[in-house]
C-alpha positions in Angstrom: 128.6 238.6 3.7 131.5 236.5 2.5 129.4 233.4 3.1 126.6 234.7 1.1 128.9 235.4 -1.9 130.0 231.7 -1.8 126.6 230.1 -1.6 124.4 232.5 -3.7 125.3 232.1 -7.4 123.3 235.3 -8.4 125.4 237.3 -6.2 128.8 235.7 -6.9 131.6 238.0 -8.2 132.2 238.0 -12.0 135.6 236.4 -11.9 134.1 233.5 -9.8 131.1 233.0 -12.3 133.5 233.1 -15.3 135.7 230.3 -13.6 132.8 228.1 -13.1 131.7 228.6 -16.7 135.2 227.7 -17.9 135.1 224.3 -15.8 132.0 223.2 -17.1 132.6 220.4 -19.5 130.9 217.2 -20.8 131.2 214.1 -18.5 133.6 212.4 -21.1 136.2 215.0 -20.5 136.2 214.4 -16.8 136.3 210.7 -17.3 139.3 210.9 -19.6 141.0 213.3 -17.1 140.2 210.8 -14.3 141.7 208.1 -16.1 144.8 210.0 -17.0 145.2 210.9 -13.3 144.8 207.2 -12.3 147.1 205.8 -15.2 150.1 208.0 -15.2 150.9 207.5 -11.5 150.1 203.9 -11.9 152.9 203.5 -14.6 155.3 205.4 -12.4 154.4 203.2 -9.4 154.8 200.0 -11.6 158.3 201.1 -12.6 159.1 201.3 -9.0 157.4 197.9 -8.2 159.4 196.3 -11.0 162.6 197.5 -9.4 161.6 196.4 -6.1 160.5 193.0 -7.4 163.9 192.4 -9.0 165.7 193.4 -5.6 163.4 191.1 -3.8 163.6 188.1 -6.2 165.9 186.1 -4.1 163.9 186.5 -1.0 160.6 185.5 -2.7 162.4 182.4 -4.2 163.7 181.5 -0.8 160.3 181.9 0.9 158.7 179.7 -1.7 161.1 176.9 -1.5 161.0 177.0 2.4 157.2 176.7 2.3 157.4 173.8 0.0 160.0 171.8 1.8 158.4 172.6 5.3 155.1 171.2 3.9 156.7 168.0 2.6 158.7 167.5 5.7 155.6 167.9 7.9 153.8 165.3 5.8 156.7 163.0 5.9 156.8 163.3 9.8 153.1 162.6 10.1 153.6 159.4 8.0 156.4 158.2 10.4 154.4 159.1 13.4 151.5 157.2 12.0 153.7 154.0 11.6 155.1 154.4 15.2 151.5 154.7 16.6 150.6 151.6 14.5 153.6 149.6 16.0 152.7 150.6 19.5 149.1 149.4 19.0 150.3 146.1 17.4 152.8 145.6 20.4 149.8 145.8 22.8 148.3 142.7 21.0 151.3 140.6 21.9 150.9 138.6 25.1 154.2 138.8 27.2 156.0 135.4 27.3 154.2 134.1 24.3 156.9 132.7 21.9 154.3 131.2 19.6 153.6 134.2 17.1 151.0 132.4 15.1 148.1 134.2 16.7 150.0 137.5 16.8 150.7 137.0 13.0 147.0 136.7 12.3 145.9 139.7 14.3 148.7 141.7 12.6 147.5 140.6 9.1 144.1 141.5 9.9 145.0 145.0 11.4 147.3 146.0 8.5 145.0 145.0 5.7 144.9 147.6 3.1 147.4 150.0 4.8 150.3 149.3 2.5 152.5 148.4 5.5 153.7 145.0 6.8 154.9 143.8 10.1 157.9 141.6 10.8 159.5 140.2 14.0 163.4 139.9 14.3 165.3 138.1 17.0 168.7 138.9 18.4 170.4 136.8 15.7 168.7 139.0 13.0 166.5 136.2 11.8 162.9 137.1 10.8 160.6 135.2 12.9 157.6 136.1 10.6 156.8 138.7 7.9 153.2 139.5 7.0 154.3 139.8 3.3 154.4 136.0 3.2 152.5 133.3 4.9 153.4 132.2 8.4 156.0 129.7 8.7 157.5 130.2 5.1 161.3 130.4 4.9 162.7 133.9 5.4 166.1 135.3 4.9 168.1 137.3 7.6 167.1 141.0 7.6 168.7 143.2 5.1 169.2 146.1 7.4 171.1 144.5 10.5 172.6 147.9 11.5 169.2 149.5 12.3 168.2 146.2 14.0 171.3 146.4 16.1 170.7 149.9 17.0 167.2 149.2 18.2 168.4 146.4 20.6 171.2 148.6 21.9 169.1 151.7 22.5 165.9 150.0 23.5 164.0 152.8 21.5 162.3 153.2 18.3 164.6 153.5 15.2 163.7 154.7 11.8 166.0 153.1 9.1 167.5 154.5 5.9 166.2 153.3 2.6 167.4 149.7 1.6 166.6 146.9 -0.7 164.4 144.4 1.1 165.0 140.7 0.3 161.5 139.5 1.0 159.7 142.5 -0.5 162.1 142.4 -3.7 162.1 146.4 -3.7 163.4 149.5 -2.0 161.9 149.9 1.5 162.2 151.7 4.8 161.4 150.3 8.2 160.4 151.6 11.6 161.7 149.4 14.6 160.3 149.0 17.9 162.0 146.9 20.7 159.6 144.0 22.1 160.2 142.2 25.3 159.0 138.8 26.4 158.0 139.8 30.0 158.1 143.6 29.9 161.7 144.0 31.3 164.2 142.6 28.7 164.3 143.0 24.9 164.1 139.7 23.1 162.9 140.8 19.7 162.3 143.8 17.5 159.1 144.6 15.8 159.5 146.3 12.5 156.8 148.1 10.3 158.1 148.1 6.9 156.8 150.2 3.9 157.7 150.5 0.2 159.7 153.6 -0.5 157.6 154.4 -3.7 154.6 155.0 -1.3 156.1 158.3 -0.3 156.2 159.6 -3.9 152.6 161.0 -3.4 153.9 163.1 -0.4 156.4 165.0 -2.8 154.2 165.0 -5.8 154.0 168.1 -8.0 150.5 168.9 -6.3 152.5 170.4 -3.3 155.1 172.3 -5.5 155.0 175.2 -7.7 155.6 174.8 -11.5 159.3 174.0 -12.3 160.2 172.8 -8.9 161.0 169.2 -7.6 161.4 167.8 -4.3 162.9 164.6 -2.8 163.1 162.9 0.5 166.8 161.6 1.3 168.0 159.4 4.0 171.0 160.1 6.1 173.4 158.8 3.6 172.0 161.0 0.7 170.3 158.3 -1.0 166.8 159.1 -2.6 163.7 157.6 -0.7 161.2 159.2 -2.8 161.2 162.1 -5.4 158.8 164.1 -7.6 161.2 163.6 -10.5 160.4 160.3 -12.0 163.9 159.8 -13.3 165.2 159.6 -9.7 164.5 156.1 -8.4 164.6 155.1 -4.7 168.0 154.0 -3.5 170.0 156.2 -6.0 172.3 158.9 -4.8 171.0 162.4 -5.2 172.5 164.3 -8.1 173.3 167.5 -6.2 176.0 167.9 -3.5 173.9 169.0 -0.5 175.7 169.8 2.7 175.4 166.6 4.8 174.2 166.5 8.5 171.2 168.2 10.1 171.9 171.8 8.5 168.8 173.2 6.9 168.2 176.3 4.8 168.8 178.0 1.4 171.6 176.9 -0.8 172.9 176.8 -4.3 174.5 174.0 -6.3 176.0 173.5 -9.7 175.6 170.3 -11.9 176.8 169.8 -15.4 177.1 173.6 -15.9 173.6 174.3 -14.7 172.9 176.5 -11.6 170.3 175.2 -9.2 168.5 176.9 -6.2 168.0 174.6 -3.2 166.5 174.6 0.3 167.0 171.8 2.8 164.6 170.8 5.6 165.7 168.3 8.4 163.3 165.9 10.0 164.2 165.1 13.6 161.8 162.3 13.8 163.4 160.2 11.0 166.7 161.7 10.6 166.0 162.3 6.9 166.2 165.4 4.8 163.8 167.1 2.3 165.4 168.9 -0.4 163.6 171.2 -2.9 165.3 172.5 -6.0 164.6 174.6 -9.1 166.9 175.8 -11.9 168.0 179.4 -11.6 167.1 180.1 -15.2 163.5 178.9 -14.5 163.3 181.3 -11.6 164.6 184.1 -13.5 162.5 183.4 -16.4 159.3 183.6 -14.4 160.3 186.9 -12.9 161.1 188.4 -16.4 157.9 187.1 -17.9 155.9 188.5 -15.0 157.6 191.9 -15.8 156.8 191.7 -19.4 153.2 190.9 -18.9 152.8 193.6 -16.3 154.1 196.2 -18.7 151.9 194.9 -21.6 149.0 194.7 -19.4 149.3 198.2 -18.2 149.6 199.6 -21.7 146.7 197.5 -22.8 144.7 198.6 -19.9 145.5 202.3 -20.6 144.4 202.0 -24.4 141.2 200.2 -23.3 140.4 202.7 -20.7 140.8 205.6 -23.0 138.7 204.0 -25.7 136.0 202.9 -23.4 135.7 206.3 -21.7 133.4 207.5 -24.6 131.1 204.7 -24.2 131.0 205.0 -20.5 130.3 208.5 -20.5 127.6 208.0 -23.0 125.8 205.4 -20.8 126.3 207.6 -17.7 124.8 210.6 -19.5 121.7 208.6 -20.6 121.2 207.2 -17.2 121.6 210.7 -15.3 119.1 212.2 -17.8 116.6 209.4 -17.0 117.2 209.8 -13.2 116.5 213.7 -13.5 113.2 212.9 -15.4 112.4 210.5 -12.6 113.3 213.1 -9.8 111.0 215.6 -11.7 108.0 213.2 -11.6 108.7 212.4 -8.0 108.6 216.0 -7.1 105.3 216.5 -9.0 103.8 213.5 -7.1 103.5 211.4 -10.2 104.3 207.6 -10.2 107.8 206.6 -11.0 108.6 203.2 -12.6 112.2 201.7 -12.0 114.3 201.9 -15.1 116.7 199.4 -16.3 120.2 200.5 -16.6 123.6 198.9 -17.6 125.2 200.4 -14.6 124.0 198.9 -11.4 124.4 202.1 -9.3 122.2 204.1 -11.6 119.7 201.2 -11.5 119.8 201.1 -7.8 119.1 204.9 -7.8 116.2 204.4 -10.1 114.8 201.8 -7.9 115.2 204.0 -4.9 113.3 206.8 -6.6 110.5 204.3 -7.6 110.3 203.0 -4.0 110.3 206.6 -2.8 107.4 207.3 -5.0 105.5 204.3 -3.8 106.4 205.4 -0.2 105.2 208.8 -0.8 101.9 207.5 -2.2 101.6 205.1 0.7 102.4 207.8 3.2 99.9 210.0 1.7 97.2 207.3 1.8 98.2 206.7 5.4 97.7 210.3 6.3 94.3 210.3 4.7 93.4 207.1 6.7 94.7 208.6 9.9 92.8 211.7 9.5 89.6 209.7 8.9 90.5 207.7 12.0 91.1 210.8 14.0 87.8 212.3 13.0 86.1 209.0 13.8 87.6 208.6 17.2 87.0 212.3 18.0 83.3 211.7 17.2 83.3 208.8 19.4 85.0 210.6 22.3 82.5 213.5 21.9 79.6 211.0 22.0 81.0 209.5 25.3 81.5 212.9 26.7 78.0 213.9 25.8 76.6 210.9 27.6 78.6 211.5 30.7 77.4 215.2 30.6 73.8 214.1 30.3 74.0 211.7 33.2 75.9 214.1 35.5 73.2 216.8 34.7 70.4 214.5 35.9 72.3 213.5 39.1 71.4 215.1 42.3 73.7 217.8 43.9 74.9 221.4 43.4 76.8 222.9 40.5 80.1 222.3 42.2 79.3 218.6 42.8 78.4 218.5 39.2 81.6 220.0 38.1 83.7 217.7 40.4 81.9 214.5 39.2 82.2 215.5 35.6 85.9 216.4 36.0 86.6 213.0 37.6 84.9 211.2 34.9 86.8 213.2 32.3 90.0 212.3 34.0 89.2 208.6 34.0 88.3 208.8 30.4 91.7 210.6 29.8 93.7 207.9 31.6 92.1 205.2 29.5 92.8 207.4 26.3 96.4 207.6 27.4 96.8 203.9 27.8 95.1 203.4 24.4 97.5 205.7 22.7 100.6 204.4 24.3 99.7 200.8 23.4 97.9 201.2 20.2 99.9 198.6 18.4 100.0 195.8 20.9 96.7 196.6 23.0 96.4 197.8 26.6 97.1 195.2 29.4 94.1 194.5 31.6 96.1 194.6 34.8 97.7 198.0 33.9 94.2 199.4 33.0 92.8 198.5 36.4 95.6 199.8 38.3 95.7 203.0 36.3 91.8 203.7 36.9 91.8 202.6 40.5 95.1 204.5 41.6 93.3 207.8 42.4 90.9 205.9 44.8 93.3 203.7 46.6 93.5 204.4 50.4 97.0 204.8 52.1 96.3 201.5 54.2 98.0 198.8 52.2 95.8 195.7 51.3 92.5 197.5 51.1 92.4 197.3 47.3 93.5 193.9 45.7 93.8 193.5 41.9 94.6 190.0 40.5 94.1 188.1 37.2 95.9 186.6 34.2 97.6 188.6 31.4 95.1 189.9 28.8 95.5 192.4 26.0 92.6 194.5 25.2 91.8 196.5 22.1 91.5 200.2 22.2 87.6 200.4 22.3 87.3 197.7 24.8 90.0 199.2 27.2 88.1 202.6 26.9 84.8 201.1 27.8 86.1 198.9 30.7 88.2 201.8 32.1 85.0 203.9 32.3 83.3 201.0 34.2 86.1 200.5 36.6 86.1 204.3 37.3 82.5 204.4 38.0 82.7 201.4 40.4 85.5 203.0 42.2 83.7 206.3 42.4 80.6 204.5 43.9 82.8 202.5 46.4 84.4 205.7 47.4 81.1 207.6 48.0 78.8 204.8 49.3 80.8 201.4 49.5 84.0 200.0 50.9 86.2 202.9 50.3 83.9 205.2 52.1 85.0 204.1 55.4 88.3 203.2 57.1 88.1 199.4 57.1 86.3 198.4 53.8 88.1 196.3 51.3 87.8 195.9 47.5 88.8 192.9 45.4 88.9 193.0 41.6 89.6 189.8 40.0 89.2 188.1 36.7 89.7 184.6 35.0 89.7 183.4 31.5 88.3 180.4 29.9 88.4 179.3 26.2 85.8 182.0 25.1 84.9 184.4 27.9 86.4 186.8 30.6 84.9 186.4 34.0 85.4 189.6 36.1 84.3 190.0 39.7 84.0 193.3 41.6 83.6 192.5 45.4 83.3 194.9 48.2 83.4 193.9 51.8 83.3 195.7 55.2 80.4 197.8 54.2 77.3 198.5 56.2 74.7 198.6 53.5 71.6 200.5 54.0 68.2 199.0 53.2 67.7 198.7 49.4 65.1 201.0 48.0 62.3 199.9 45.7 63.1 200.4 42.9 66.8 200.4 43.5 68.6 203.8 42.6 70.2 203.8 39.2 73.1 206.2 38.8 75.6 206.9 36.0 77.8 204.0 37.2 75.0 201.5 36.8 74.1 203.0 33.4 77.7 202.4 32.2 77.8 198.8 33.4 74.5 197.8 32.1 74.2 199.9 28.8 77.8 200.5 27.7 79.2 197.1 28.7 76.1 195.3 27.5 75.7 197.1 24.2 79.4 197.6 23.4 80.9 194.4 24.5 77.9 192.0 24.6 78.4 191.7 28.6 76.2 189.7 30.8 76.1 191.4 34.2 74.9 190.2 37.7 74.6 192.3 40.8 74.4 190.7 44.3 73.9 192.3 47.6 75.9 190.5 50.4 75.6 191.5 54.1 79.1 193.3 54.0 78.9 194.8 50.6 77.9 194.5 46.8 79.4 192.2 44.2 79.3 192.7 40.4 79.8 189.6 38.2 80.6 190.6 34.6 80.9 188.0 31.8 82.3 189.4 28.4 83.2 187.3 25.2 86.9 187.4 24.5 86.2 188.1 20.8 84.8 191.4 21.9 87.8 192.4 24.0 90.6 191.4 21.4 90.1 189.2 18.3 93.4 187.3 19.0 92.9 187.1 22.9 93.5 183.5 24.3 93.3 182.2 27.8 
């Protein structure tokens, strides 16, 4: 009873009806209430977020700076690794024991063309044997970085130099050194791949940094190799006092009364450091600006939302009324045309209602069609059954024989009909039809009935006619032919060519009696000759062999299935 009170408005108590009447309001009221429910908690939550943002400001800045310096450091290390790989490839071009470097010079010039790097060879006296910046054999000064050359000779490993002023290049450069032996066992020379320091400026360009931040690559002595600040030239000392050594991490510095936030990343490959810095005031200004825009944006959004609720409610109301009219027409079975709406969801509902109206009309048409098809097929079935009845009545035998014969023929027709219904869409397989019709007649002895042939799909009418024919052939074989004794055999086979089906029913192991004149014509013969001939344009040929009869049936494929192919 309690459930009835809840679900039936006519029997609801007066207090519940009154409450429902009180809460009935226009759509605009509910929209405004929804907006207020969404806006007020949002403002409260925004205040909390602002407080949290201020508390996490240092952590955010630290993460951004670390990300910037890590990115620049990885790019610098890839540049150094590329130069090391190039040096090893060039070293493979030198023939051990060859002191004539002219051929080596030519190969190196060709290999380094367009790379922005140059190769030089230095001996133990710090003399340049050649430098690809100038022609081979031109006078060359001693190396401008003897300490790194000496380190390469002593360690026997690759060395990355600090930034220095190259005498041959006439600008600030850095080198990567690789010891080179004359016979693979002793170090006689050092190969150096030199590169202008300014080439690394693109690595620390502003494209990799956030607005207001700068970055610089420093060598182990604190001199600038490359910087995103154009006022800091290569070879000059970095203006901030950064902790020396391999330490890395967040820090702060003060220069000329200005506070800076810094982060340092150390490169193991080169021994250099990457420093990113930003003014503390710039960092604070961005946060304050974000807070201001967040507050102003929230207030503006609230105002626009309240003002726009009226327009939205009006559009929704118009759309809902239109959908209600469409629903009424759908229920009445009238056509429904999709409506254009400014709100995509309402338009989608309108399109769905239009599609539902079309589907309903289509379904009703399909129902009418299926009803006509059922009536047509029922008439066909009744015609077939009437023909079976007429032939069975004229057959010799008792009433019990008539009933049994007629029952079996109806069962065969039913099996064909079952296959036809089960495979109405894709058609009935010829092999499945043959096995289905012959299964009740197959003896227990294996191998007495053989069915073989390629795959072939039959339409429903052809499968019904062929099923009746196979049933009558099997019935005759059971009564008078190969299946009437214990050793007879039946072989059903078919083949296909481009236009026809060739079906052969061959019985063997039968003692045939002398054929009467004229030959006896039963219902099976009528089915084969009349129904196959008239319905499927079949050509039939019957032969008597010494051990059994043979039926040869040729049917056009177009009569079996319009799309059938061999």
